[in-house]
C-alpha positions in Angstrom: -57.0 -102.3 -89.1 -53.3 -102.9 -88.9 -51.0 -103.9 -86.0 -47.3 -103.6 -86.6 -45.0 -105.3 -84.2 -41.4 -104.3 -83.9 -38.4 -104.5 -81.6 -37.6 -108.2 -81.5 -34.2 -109.7 -81.9 -31.5 -111.8 -80.3 -30.8 -110.9 -76.7 -28.5 -112.5 -74.1 -30.0 -114.0 -70.9 -30.3 -111.3 -68.3 -30.8 -108.6 -71.0 -33.7 -106.4 -71.7 -35.8 -105.7 -74.8 -38.8 -103.5 -75.5 -41.4 -104.5 -78.1 -43.7 -102.1 -79.8 -47.2 -102.6 -81.3 -48.4 -99.7 -83.4 -52.1 -99.8 -84.2 -53.7 -98.0 -87.2 -57.4 -97.9 -88.1 -58.6 -98.9 -84.7 -62.4 -99.2 -85.0 -63.1 -99.5 -81.2 -63.7 -96.8 -78.7 -63.2 -99.1 -75.8 -60.5 -101.6 -76.5 -57.8 -103.9 -75.1 -54.3 -104.5 -76.6 -52.6 -107.7 -75.5 -49.2 -109.2 -75.8 -48.8 -112.9 -76.4 -45.9 -115.3 -76.8 -45.8 -118.5 -78.8 -43.1 -121.1 -78.4 -42.5 -123.9 -80.9 -45.3 -126.5 -80.7 -47.2 -124.5 -78.2 -50.3 -122.3 -78.2 -50.0 -118.5 -77.9 -50.0 -117.6 -74.2 -51.2 -114.3 -72.9 -48.5 -112.2 -71.2 -50.2 -108.8 -70.4 -53.0 -106.5 -71.6 -53.8 -102.9 -71.4 -57.0 -101.1 -72.1 -57.6 -97.7 -73.6 -58.2 -96.4 -70.1 -54.8 -97.7 -68.9 -56.0 -100.7 -66.9 -53.3 -103.3 -66.9 -53.4 -107.0 -66.5 -50.4 -109.3 -66.1 -50.1 -113.0 -66.0 -48.7 -113.4 -62.5 -45.5 -115.2 -63.6 -44.7 -112.2 -65.9 -45.5 -109.4 -63.5 -42.0 -109.1 -62.0 -40.1 -108.8 -65.3 -42.5 -107.5 -67.9 -44.2 -104.1 -68.1 -46.9 -103.1 -70.5 -47.5 -99.4 -71.3 -49.0 -97.3 -74.0 -48.5 -94.0 -75.8 -52.0 -92.9 -77.0 -50.6 -90.1 -79.2 -48.5 -92.7 -81.1 -51.2 -95.4 -81.1 -48.5 -97.7 -79.7 -48.4 -100.2 -76.9 -45.1 -101.4 -75.5 -43.9 -104.5 -73.7 -40.7 -103.9 -71.8 -39.0 -107.2 -70.9 -36.3 -107.3 -68.3 -34.0 -110.1 -67.0 -34.8 -112.2 -70.0 -34.3 -116.0 -69.8 -33.8 -118.6 -72.5 -37.4 -119.9 -71.7 -38.7 -116.4 -72.9 -37.6 -117.4 -76.4 -40.5 -117.3 -78.8 -42.5 -115.3 -81.2 -44.3 -112.3 -79.6 -47.6 -111.0 -80.9 -49.9 -108.2 -80.1 -53.7 -108.2 -80.6 -56.6 -105.8 -80.5 -60.2 -106.4 -79.4 -63.2 -104.6 -78.1 -63.5 -104.4 -74.3 -65.8 -107.3 -73.1 -65.2 -109.5 -76.2 -63.5 -112.8 -75.8 -62.1 -113.2 -79.3 -59.5 -110.7 -80.6 -60.2 -110.2 -84.3 -56.9 -108.3 -85.1 -53.4 -109.5 -84.6 -49.9 -108.2 -85.4 -47.5 -110.2 -87.5 -45.3 -111.3 -84.6 -41.6 -110.8 -83.9 -39.0 -113.3 -83.0 -37.2 -113.0 -79.7 -34.4 -115.6 -79.2 -32.8 -115.4 -75.8 -29.3 -117.0 -75.7 -27.9 -118.6 -72.6 
């Protein structure tokens, strides 16, 4: 199983960015892909998730600016981020787990998103 994260990079405050998480070798029929963010010295925080059926979950504070979507044919999940703020700076990860499981066994490599003020 491999998760490849792409799309990070430097962005100015107020700008937008779309991250991609491409999954290969998915062993689960019913699964959840999630996006997480880690800032220096902090744990990884959940931002949004989407299931294979398209059910979405957002952390309430992210709902207004972030959108999670998927392209099943491309085995890719996206995180569109709008109106980025300096506090959005961090390393963004995606993960994959079976629906109903607490622990996600598979993670992507992370991508840096610095937001300049």
